[in-house]
TIDREN-545586 format. One line per field, with one value per residue: residue number from 1; x, y, z negated of N, C-alpha, C in turn. Coordinates in steps of 0.02 Angstrom, whole numbers, plus 50000, padded with zeros to 5 digits. Example, Ala and Ser with C-alpha at 12.3 -4.5 7.8 and 13.67 -1.06 7.14 Angstrom:
# residues 2
seq = (1	2);
n_xx = (50660	50642);
n_yy = (49716	49888);
n_zz = (49610	49646);
ca_xx = (50615	50684);
ca_yy = (49775	49947);
ca_zz = (49610	49643);
c_xx = (50660	50645);
c_yy = (49835	50002);
c_zz = (49610	49606);
//
This chain:
# residues 364
seq = (1	2	3	4	5	6	7	8	9	10	11	12	13	14	15	16	17	18	19	20	21	22	23	24	25	26	27	28	29	30	31	32	33	34	35	36	37	38	39	40	41	42	43	44	45	46	47	48	49	50	51	52	53	54	55	56	57	58	59	60	61	62	63	64	65	66	67	68	69	70	71	72	73	74	75	76	77	78	79	80	81	82	83	84	85	86	87	88	89	90	91	92	93	94	95	96	97	98	99	100	101	102	103	104	105	106	107	108	109	110	111	112	113	114	115	116	117	118	119	120	121	122	123	124	125	126	127	128	129	130	131	132	133	134	135	136	137	138	139	140	141	142	143	144	145	146	147	148	149	150	151	152	153	154	155	156	157	158	159	160	161	162	163	164	165	166	167	168	169	170	171	172	173	174	175	176	177	178	179	180	181	182	183	184	185	186	187	188	189	190	191	192	193	194	195	196	197	198	199	200	201	202	203	204	205	206	207	208	209	210	211	212	213	214	215	216	217	218	219	220	221	222	223	224	225	226	227	228	229	230	231	232	233	234	235	236	237	238	239	240	241	242	243	244	245	246	247	248	249	250	251	252	253	254	255	256	257	258	259	260	261	262	263	264	265	266	267	268	269	270	271	272	273	274	275	276	277	278	279	280	281	282	283	284	285	286	287	288	289	290	291	292	293	294	295	296	297	298	299	300	301	302	303	304	305	306	307	308	309	310	311	312	313	314	315	316	317	318	319	320	321	322	323	324	325	326	327	328	329	330	331	332	333	334	335	336	337	338	339	340	341	342	343	344	345	346	347	348	349	350	351	352	353	354	355	356	357	358	359	360	361	362	363	364);
n_xx = (56201	56314	56373	56382	56491	56456	56533	56496	56544	56503	56350	56221	56145	56146	56159	56043	55948	55972	56094	56086	55954	55924	56016	55979	55886	55953	55988	56107	56181	56251	56258	56363	56437	56471	56506	56512	56557	56467	56429	56296	56204	56279	56226	56108	56097	56157	56064	55937	55988	56080	56163	56136	56244	56296	56448	56500	56562	56679	56791	56827	56954	56959	56856	56897	56989	56921	56862	56802	56691	56655	56661	56567	56598	56512	56539	56551	56638	56762	56827	56805	56914	57050	56972	56947	57058	57112	57023	57021	57157	57154	57087	56965	56843	56751	56603	56598	56509	56468	56523	56661	56799	56874	56943	57046	57165	57162	57044	57142	57236	57147	57104	57219	57270	57145	57203	57320	57302	57210	57082	56888	56817	56697	56581	56442	56320	56187	56101	56109	56021	55903	55749	55720	55853	55912	55831	55867	55982	56000	55916	56045	56162	56118	56132	56041	56048	56137	56306	56334	56356	56327	56284	56173	56181	56099	56071	55972	55894	55779	55728	55792	55915	56008	56023	56077	56181	56339	56323	56364	56460	56624	56760	56749	56665	56704	56651	56478	56343	56373	56460	56386	56251	56276	56376	56277	56237	56327	56389	56316	56278	56423	56415	56323	56355	56475	56608	56734	56847	56918	56935	56953	56892	56806	56741	56617	56581	56450	56393	56244	56135	56170	56192	56065	55990	55854	55797	55659	55675	55649	55674	55716	55802	55935	56131	56192	56334	56378	56379	56483	56499	56470	56328	56286	56322	56431	56487	56579	56610	56729	56750	56883	56836	56786	56646	56536	56498	56375	56350	56240	56211	56127	56081	55991	55924	55853	55724	55613	55629	55687	55772	55834	55986	55995	55988	56029	56044	56132	56119	56201	56095	55993	55895	55881	55795	55770	55694	55531	55369	55311	55326	55338	55472	55543	55594	55634	55687	55705	55700	55613	55552	55554	55499	55483	55492	55445	55455	55381	55414	55351	55378	55323	55288	55335	55450	55610	55662	55724	55860	56004	55957	55862	55798	55749	55671	55685	55820	55919	55925	55937	56056	56141	56102	56159	56312	56344	56315	56411	56545	56525	56530	56654	56610	56485	56419	56508	56448	56479	56642	56762	56870	56785	56731	56844	56858	56754	56781	56897	56842	56765	56816	56898	56824	56785	56921	56926	56847	56894	57015	56985	57015	57025	57039	57164	57161	57290);
n_yy = (45466	45614	45716	45882	45950	46067	46251	46387	46531	46664	46720	46777	46933	46903	46785	46721	46756	46736	46647	46532	46477	46481	46360	46262	46210	46123	45967	45908	45950	45994	46057	46076	46130	46291	46453	46581	46740	46762	46655	46600	46618	46546	46405	46404	46427	46309	46224	46258	46236	46152	45997	45817	45798	45936	46019	46185	46343	46473	46506	46545	46485	46366	46274	46268	46185	46066	45919	45982	46030	46152	46329	46451	46622	46744	46884	47019	47155	47215	47090	47004	46964	46918	46797	46718	46692	46606	46505	46451	46422	46335	46239	46221	46275	46424	46539	46703	46832	46970	47148	47101	47151	47254	47339	47342	47312	47220	47139	47081	46986	46905	46853	46799	46704	46599	46585	46529	46410	46340	46341	46336	46495	46599	46785	46836	46920	46928	47007	46974	46869	46887	46872	46984	47045	46920	46899	47015	46991	46901	46963	47052	46977	46929	47035	47131	47281	47309	47403	47453	47622	47699	47684	47694	47649	47616	47637	47674	47740	47814	47847	47742	47689	47555	47514	47414	47286	47311	47419	47572	47579	47626	47566	47417	47408	47471	47563	47650	47683	47677	47538	47460	47447	47501	47441	47300	47362	47423	47305	47248	47307	47320	47181	47148	47252	47170	47230	47258	47371	47478	47671	47799	47875	47962	48026	48071	48101	48113	48166	48218	48191	48117	48161	48205	48141	48131	48092	48038	47863	47703	47602	47661	47764	47836	47832	47971	47983	47872	47832	47833	47828	47861	47949	47954	47918	47964	47938	47947	47852	47801	47703	47609	47552	47705	47701	47767	47735	47827	47792	47809	47797	47782	47783	47880	47982	48144	48127	48055	47995	47823	47663	47526	47427	47442	47458	47557	47553	47606	47573	47579	47516	47476	47535	47498	47488	47465	47505	47539	47503	47399	47205	47174	47272	47287	47366	47374	47484	47538	47555	47519	47513	47646	47701	47714	47607	47535	47379	47302	47125	47011	46951	46878	46758	46572	46609	46618	46493	46474	46510	46420	46327	46247	46240	46373	46497	46585	46744	46708	46582	46534	46545	46494	46367	46373	46372	46277	46183	46198	46202	46036	46027	46065	46094	46177	46318	46468	46607	46746	46771	46806	46879	46985	47027	47069	47183	47276	47329	47381	47492	47548	47594	47697	47775	47834	47856	47975	48038	48078	48162	48242	48235	48144	47979	47875	47722	47600);
n_zz = (52908	52944	52794	52776	52646	52546	52449	52373	52333	52240	52165	52165	52230	52386	52398	52343	52429	52552	52602	52523	52529	52680	52700	52636	52695	52814	52859	52865	52766	52604	52426	52335	52238	52136	52117	51995	51911	51811	51720	51711	51819	51920	51858	51849	52028	52068	51975	52077	52208	52222	52249	52169	52030	52060	52030	51922	51940	51851	51892	52059	52099	52046	52091	52233	52227	52254	52344	52480	52645	52679	52624	52573	52567	52460	52393	52298	52411	52429	52364	52462	52568	52507	52468	52547	52621	52537	52525	52671	52681	52577	52662	52691	52795	52837	52803	52794	52723	52772	52764	52848	52767	52675	52715	52874	52846	52770	52850	52949	52858	52848	52966	53011	52933	52963	53113	53073	52983	53065	53030	53036	53041	53015	53014	52935	53019	53032	53120	53240	53256	53275	53352	53442	53464	53534	53627	53730	53731	53839	53929	53944	53990	54109	54172	54198	54144	54201	54210	54036	53977	53877	53728	53555	53413	53280	53099	53018	52841	52759	52609	52527	52434	52390	52202	52133	52065	52129	52235	52227	52192	52254	52224	52239	52334	52436	52521	52559	52648	52792	52782	52732	52807	52904	52984	53012	53129	53213	53237	53324	53423	53502	53510	53616	53718	53735	53720	53658	53628	53553	53595	53546	53397	53290	53155	53028	52838	52730	52551	52505	52445	52346	52217	52158	52017	51997	52132	52253	52276	52344	52265	52141	52051	52018	51951	51945	51912	51937	52095	52200	52322	52481	52557	52684	52840	53024	53163	53323	53444	53576	53682	53782	53897	53951	53899	53790	53612	53476	53325	53187	53016	52870	52685	52612	52711	52752	52845	52988	53077	53068	53077	53048	53072	53239	53402	53545	53713	53880	54036	54216	54277	54217	54064	53886	53719	53537	53490	53462	53422	53279	53273	53422	53475	53560	53694	53885	53998	54178	54350	54504	54666	54671	54588	54400	54289	54112	54007	53881	53812	53744	53601	53526	53560	53566	53493	53441	53483	53610	53632	53640	53674	53595	53468	53310	53197	53061	53061	52967	52955	53084	53112	52990	53039	53150	53099	53028	53142	53212	53143	53141	53272	53399	53521	53499	53520	53435	53382	53308	53309	53206	53261	53325	53224	53172	53240	53223	53082	53097	53198	53071	52980	53038	53072	52919	52887	52987	52925	52836	52849	52948	53095	53250	53260	53338	53457	53466);
ca_xx = (56211	56393	56353	56453	56480	56468	56533	56465	56564	56450	56289	56223	56077	56137	56170	55979	55908	56003	56141	56056	55895	55946	56077	55939	55827	55987	55963	56148	56221	56220	56274	56395	56483	56450	56564	56529	56604	56417	56408	56208	56193	56290	56218	56032	56112	56146	55989	55876	55987	56133	56140	56148	56288	56339	56482	56467	56636	56669	56841	56843	57006	56955	56793	56921	57013	56861	56856	56745	56729	56659	56645	56521	56613	56457	56574	56551	56654	56839	56850	56817	56984	57106	56946	56939	57124	57147	56976	57079	57236	57155	57081	56911	56789	56725	56585	56625	56475	56485	56575	56743	56840	56854	57011	57071	57231	57136	57026	57191	57244	57079	57124	57295	57249	57129	57215	57379	57282	57179	56993	56841	56809	56658	56552	56374	56310	56114	56044	56122	56004	55824	55720	55736	55929	55932	55800	55901	56103	55996	55941	56111	56177	56061	56145	55969	56074	56219	56368	56331	56413	56330	56237	56175	56184	56083	56054	55955	55825	55735	55752	55790	55978	55996	56051	56080	56233	56409	56331	56382	56551	56665	56811	56712	56627	56734	56589	56423	56287	56414	56509	56343	56197	56308	56428	56249	56205	56396	56415	56250	56296	56459	56384	56275	56415	56527	56661	56789	56920	56913	57007	56961	56842	56785	56698	56588	56508	56412	56358	56219	56100	56192	56184	55999	55987	55793	55749	55635	55703	55641	55717	55728	55847	56023	56183	56232	56425	56423	56367	56561	56510	56417	56232	56247	56407	56412	56557	56594	56678	56727	56804	56950	56822	56762	56581	56525	56431	56352	56358	56227	56218	56133	56022	55958	55941	55782	55706	55574	55673	55708	55765	55905	56011	55957	56027	55992	56085	56097	56157	56199	56045	55937	55920	55847	55803	55736	55623	55476	55327	55284	55372	55372	55508	55591	55592	55684	55672	55732	55676	55588	55546	55552	55458	55502	55456	55434	55449	55386	55442	55295	55428	55272	55268	55399	55512	55687	55695	55734	55906	56022	55896	55802	55792	55725	55654	55727	55867	55967	55931	55970	56127	56173	56120	56220	56382	56353	56342	56512	56594	56522	56531	56662	56568	56434	56459	56535	56416	56513	56700	56818	56877	56748	56701	56902	56855	56692	56811	56926	56802	56727	56879	56932	56766	56812	57004	56929	56806	56936	57066	56932	57026	57009	57082	57153	57175	57350);
ca_yy = (45549	45640	45792	45933	45980	46160	46270	46430	46563	46708	46671	46832	46937	46892	46678	46678	46793	46722	46593	46456	46430	46434	46309	46210	46172	46086	45894	45880	45990	45980	46119	46024	46146	46346	46462	46660	46765	46752	46572	46588	46636	46484	46357	46445	46435	46239	46196	46270	46232	46099	45910	45782	45797	45977	46081	46254	46357	46522	46548	46495	46420	46292	46268	46264	46122	46002	45893	46020	46055	46235	46386	46532	46691	46802	46920	47104	47165	47181	47006	46944	46941	46868	46724	46694	46662	46564	46459	46447	46375	46237	46182	46241	46326	46485	46580	46750	46866	47021	47164	47075	47160	47323	47376	47327	47257	47141	47075	47040	46933	46826	46847	46743	46656	46580	46549	46482	46354	46314	46299	46398	46579	46668	46818	46833	46958	46900	47017	46950	46798	46906	46864	47065	47038	46863	46896	47067	46982	46839	46989	47082	46929	46916	47096	47160	47332	47347	47425	47498	47649	47712	47677	47715	47613	47646	47602	47731	47746	47904	47850	47678	47664	47493	47527	47356	47273	47351	47438	47630	47592	47616	47541	47362	47391	47504	47620	47647	47646	47640	47470	47398	47430	47521	47368	47266	47411	47414	47252	47220	47372	47299	47114	47186	47280	47160	47288	47266	47375	47535	47707	47840	47877	48036	48025	48101	48072	48147	48148	48300	48186	48066	48181	48194	48090	48119	48080	47976	47810	47629	47565	47691	47832	47829	47885	48010	47967	47816	47834	47841	47812	47920	47935	47949	47915	47955	47920	47967	47807	47822	47641	47609	47592	47774	47694	47773	47739	47844	47766	47825	47749	47806	47743	47927	48066	48199	48086	48009	47936	47770	47608	47495	47375	47432	47483	47585	47540	47636	47560	47605	47461	47499	47521	47451	47505	47429	47571	47506	47484	47331	47143	47195	47336	47294	47400	47401	47522	47551	47592	47478	47535	47723	47714	47712	47547	47522	47319	47282	47073	46982	46926	46816	46691	46545	46632	46624	46450	46478	46526	46384	46275	46225	46265	46424	46492	46659	46736	46703	46504	46497	46570	46452	46301	46352	46376	46210	46144	46214	46154	45978	45996	46110	46108	46191	46403	46522	46667	46780	46748	46832	46940	47024	47053	47119	47250	47318	47325	47416	47549	47605	47609	47738	47829	47832	47893	48021	48066	48092	48188	48291	48204	48087	47902	47852	47652	47583);
ca_zz = (52939	52863	52770	52768	52574	52534	52391	52376	52289	52209	52170	52168	52282	52455	52399	52311	52467	52620	52629	52477	52575	52735	52712	52599	52752	52834	52817	52847	52713	52508	52409	52286	52186	52135	52075	52000	51870	51770	51740	51704	51879	51960	51855	51907	52076	52050	51984	52106	52268	52207	52255	52109	52004	52075	52007	51924	51892	51851	51918	52133	52124	52034	52147	52296	52220	52261	52441	52518	52707	52696	52564	52591	52514	52435	52348	52341	52462	52380	52361	52533	52592	52457	52415	52607	52629	52464	52562	52704	52652	52554	52684	52695	52835	52786	52796	52742	52728	52806	52811	52860	52701	52656	52764	52932	52851	52726	52867	52981	52839	52868	53039	53035	52885	53011	53148	53029	52972	53118	53008	53043	52994	53038	52976	52923	53045	53075	53170	53313	53306	53283	53420	53495	53506	53567	53705	53761	53735	53878	53988	53972	54009	54191	54227	54198	54126	54249	54170	53967	53965	53811	53654	53498	53339	53209	53047	52936	52782	52739	52537	52505	52405	52338	52146	52103	52084	52143	52299	52242	52170	52300	52235	52241	52409	52500	52556	52571	52681	52829	52760	52731	52852	52970	53004	53071	53205	53258	53304	53368	53496	53539	53548	53666	53774	53757	53734	53593	53660	53556	53597	53485	53358	53241	53089	52952	52793	52665	52484	52519	52422	52291	52154	52137	52001	52005	52193	52256	52316	52333	52220	52079	52028	52001	51918	52010	51924	51966	52173	52204	52401	52543	52546	52766	52882	53087	53203	53388	53456	53659	53718	53813	53983	53939	53864	53718	53562	53418	53256	53128	52927	52815	52637	52619	52746	52761	52927	52999	53121	53023	53110	53019	53122	53283	53458	53600	53780	53916	54069	54283	54330	54148	54013	53827	53652	53478	53437	53470	53359	53259	53300	53486	53456	53601	53760	53930	54043	54232	54423	54552	54713	54682	54515	54323	54214	54028	54012	53812	53803	53693	53577	53478	53613	53575	53441	53471	53513	53704	53611	53614	53693	53539	53345	53321	53140	53048	53087	52930	52961	53141	53095	52939	53071	53199	53093	53012	53195	53237	53101	53155	53351	53418	53565	53504	53489	53365	53404	53268	53298	53168	53316	53346	53159	53150	53271	53196	53025	53124	53180	53007	52945	53102	53034	52853	52910	53007	52911	52770	52860	52983	53139	53279	53245	53396	53444	53529);
c_xx = (56284	56360	56392	56442	56527	56478	56519	56493	56544	56400	56253	56163	56073	56156	56107	55942	55924	56040	56097	56000	55894	55983	56012	55908	55876	55970	56034	56206	56177	56270	56305	56444	56456	56473	56537	56545	56551	56395	56338	56192	56225	56267	56115	56042	56116	56093	55929	55917	56043	56107	56160	56217	56337	56382	56479	56564	56617	56730	56853	56906	57001	56898	56836	56989	56983	56899	56792	56789	56707	56639	56617	56558	56552	56472	56539	56641	56743	56861	56856	56861	57034	57062	56978	56997	57141	57091	56990	57115	57227	57120	56991	56896	56761	56675	56588	56535	56483	56494	56625	56782	56834	56887	56999	57139	57212	57096	57075	57210	57216	57088	57180	57291	57215	57141	57278	57340	57240	57077	56967	56803	56761	56600	56491	56338	56230	56081	56050	56055	55919	55802	55721	55805	55944	55902	55849	55954	56064	55993	55999	56145	56192	56078	56095	55991	56116	56266	56341	56376	56393	56284	56247	56160	56159	56041	56041	55901	55826	55758	55757	55885	55982	56057	56074	56160	56292	56420	56349	56434	56618	56727	56797	56667	56668	56706	56545	56386	56311	56460	56460	56306	56234	56352	56365	56261	56271	56405	56347	56247	56363	56453	56354	56309	56457	56614	56699	56850	56907	56965	57012	56890	56835	56740	56677	56568	56504	56392	56296	56160	56091	56173	56120	55984	55882	55755	55734	55685	55671	55645	55718	55787	55907	56053	56219	56318	56439	56414	56419	56580	56471	56352	56240	56344	56401	56478	56535	56623	56681	56780	56841	56911	56788	56683	56588	56466	56423	56344	56335	56196	56196	56065	55979	55964	55843	55768	55639	55608	55702	55724	55860	55910	55979	55980	55995	56041	56059	56123	56137	56125	55995	55946	55859	55837	55769	55688	55544	55428	55338	55334	55381	55401	55538	55579	55646	55634	55721	55709	55663	55555	55521	55502	55465	55470	55480	55411	55453	55369	55379	55328	55382	55270	55354	55454	55580	55704	55722	55834	55953	55991	55850	55829	55726	55727	55687	55808	55913	55970	55964	56055	56188	56161	56181	56301	56358	56358	56406	56535	56583	56531	56579	56644	56486	56450	56470	56499	56459	56595	56712	56839	56861	56737	56757	56868	56798	56711	56852	56895	56778	56782	56897	56879	56776	56879	56982	56889	56860	56978	57030	57004	57035	57055	57088	57206	57233	57323);
c_yy = (45592	45702	45823	45952	46061	46180	46350	46464	46640	46695	46737	46849	46895	46807	46642	46708	46769	46656	46520	46436	46416	46369	46235	46174	46125	46004	45869	45914	45977	45999	46063	46069	46276	46401	46561	46683	46767	46693	46545	46573	46569	46424	46354	46419	46344	46174	46207	46243	46171	46022	45895	45772	45878	46030	46141	46289	46446	46569	46514	46441	46374	46238	46242	46223	46048	45979	45912	46047	46120	46268	46415	46573	46752	46829	46970	47102	47151	47125	46971	46939	46886	46785	46679	46661	46610	46500	46430	46379	46312	46204	46181	46296	46364	46550	46645	46820	46934	47100	47109	47079	47243	47382	47325	47277	47197	47101	47045	46994	46860	46800	46781	46709	46589	46536	46513	46415	46330	46276	46385	46450	46606	46740	46807	46915	46940	46917	46999	46897	46817	46891	46929	47043	46970	46869	46964	47042	46946	46903	47064	47036	46921	46972	47157	47259	47371	47368	47478	47550	47710	47690	47709	47662	47636	47595	47640	47720	47811	47880	47774	47659	47620	47498	47477	47346	47317	47405	47507	47632	47564	47578	47452	47360	47416	47575	47621	47623	47617	47560	47409	47391	47460	47452	47333	47305	47407	47368	47209	47246	47336	47226	47112	47217	47240	47186	47280	47313	47483	47583	47749	47844	47934	48022	48071	48083	48110	48118	48219	48269	48147	48104	48216	48147	48083	48089	48033	47918	47757	47607	47602	47764	47780	47844	47888	48016	47906	47787	47883	47860	47870	47886	47914	47969	47923	47961	47929	47915	47809	47741	47648	47611	47652	47748	47725	47747	47786	47813	47790	47785	47783	47788	47823	47988	48083	48190	48036	47960	47879	47704	47585	47431	47371	47468	47515	47569	47562	47596	47561	47554	47490	47524	47509	47491	47440	47481	47598	47504	47395	47269	47146	47256	47328	47324	47401	47423	47538	47566	47536	47521	47607	47731	47687	47645	47553	47432	47326	47200	47056	46910	46877	46771	46648	46563	46640	46562	46432	46490	46449	46325	46247	46264	46344	46453	46573	46671	46730	46621	46487	46506	46526	46370	46316	46372	46322	46176	46149	46182	46082	45955	46060	46143	46167	46283	46442	46603	46718	46761	46804	46882	47000	47071	47101	47199	47297	47356	47395	47512	47578	47619	47665	47780	47881	47903	47967	48084	48131	48155	48256	48304	48159	48026	47869	47765	47659	47538);
c_zz = (52894	52842	52743	52666	52565	52458	52419	52319	52314	52222	52140	52220	52349	52446	52397	52383	52540	52629	52593	52517	52611	52718	52672	52628	52808	52802	52798	52807	52633	52501	52354	52240	52215	52079	52057	51927	51805	51770	51743	51772	51934	51930	51873	51983	52099	52051	52032	52200	52280	52227	52198	52082	52022	52024	51967	51891	51890	51895	51996	52148	52103	52064	52220	52270	52222	52320	52468	52592	52706	52632	52618	52538	52515	52407	52353	52393	52469	52398	52414	52571	52549	52433	52476	52635	52601	52507	52611	52709	52612	52581	52712	52756	52790	52810	52764	52748	52739	52748	52812	52795	52723	52692	52826	52915	52822	52765	52902	52948	52837	52916	53044	53020	52930	53078	53119	53019	53024	53069	53032	53026	53044	52994	52960	52938	53071	53107	53234	53320	53275	53370	53482	53541	53546	53652	53747	53785	53816	53936	54009	54019	54103	54209	54248	54175	54165	54175	54100	53971	53904	53774	53603	53450	53284	53143	52968	52904	52775	52647	52514	52489	52347	52268	52112	52122	52083	52211	52301	52230	52247	52294	52239	52328	52445	52522	52548	52613	52780	52823	52752	52764	52907	53011	53043	53118	53251	53280	53321	53449	53514	53560	53608	53728	53785	53773	53643	53580	53646	53572	53541	53461	53322	53216	53049	52924	52760	52597	52476	52472	52350	52246	52118	52084	51986	52077	52168	52302	52263	52309	52148	52083	52004	51963	51964	52005	51928	52026	52172	52294	52443	52524	52648	52797	52951	53102	53294	53419	53553	53642	53767	53894	54000	53924	53804	53659	53497	53369	53199	53082	52901	52743	52618	52653	52758	52835	52936	53047	53089	53049	53098	53083	53209	53347	53510	53672	53822	53992	54132	54325	54281	54113	53941	53766	53608	53459	53432	53416	53337	53270	53382	53502	53521	53700	53826	53980	54121	54296	54462	54610	54697	54628	54444	54325	54153	54013	53917	53804	53757	53659	53505	53497	53598	53552	53470	53477	53585	53691	53606	53623	53632	53454	53340	53242	53132	53065	53034	52943	53019	53148	53058	52992	53135	53211	53062	53097	53273	53211	53116	53217	53368	53484	53589	53476	53426	53388	53355	53264	53266	53214	53308	53280	53139	53179	53255	53116	53050	53129	53113	52972	52972	53065	52963	52864	52929	52959	52858	52773	52913	53043	53184	53253	53323	53384	53498	53574);
//
């Protein structure tokens, strides 16, 4: 069996929680190089996940000199663009963790580099691979919702501000909950609607709770002086076909209506939402024989194995498997296309711009 040789750039939280454990389960993969500006993290990753003789680097450019097939870019957001471009230019396929980049100009550089080099590029939006997401996507493709003209993308936490790493640093991250978790909800919603043509965006951002250094929080208190991003953001998006999307994103909001990376979809034949209880959170509603109905699929039965004919597992594992299969075989689908992730970045940037200027942002 041909082994896909992978280099990991960034050996922090997302690498350890998502990418490396998922890749480790794939027999056609070997992780042969690890890079992190903190050498000890790269060394630890090499010990736990690396193939025999795996190499460790502090400079990603040294890693790119190796004979690798794939690079995973798992760094703070600010570094996504230039590392990805360098990796593509060096002849590697790239999986870059979300968001694609801190702004659309940087994302466009990544898109252009992929087209110029002919190398494959994908962005890590694993919420697409949840069982509820895959079931709903199939229902939509079968026409059960009809024309989807209204949606709500929600990524709202009551009190769960990430206080580690650089999450609160605007310079390194490009924003707060909007670019961190709001990006998942928006990506999921656009993918369900199969609509990537925005016309106009209006947005607002807030720092209403960020200055409270003793606030209740799932991951402990924070230093308000280092909290340089928004704590909440909201956007209204009008698409060129007339459809509208409301986007809500917050790490800390005085609300009990909390849902993360969820969507509500309203079509002319039916509707759906992911706001139910427990594992069977997906609800599909409509009308038959003059009566309304609500269907709650039993998502515990059969897992996500129906998707792509075989497989299954956790969302991040499905994402990793499908990515590597696409690298090996062009006939295998690439679910998260870079062009789609680019539109997500454009819309997020437009919300931030509208919030800053107080004006709508119009797309060509």
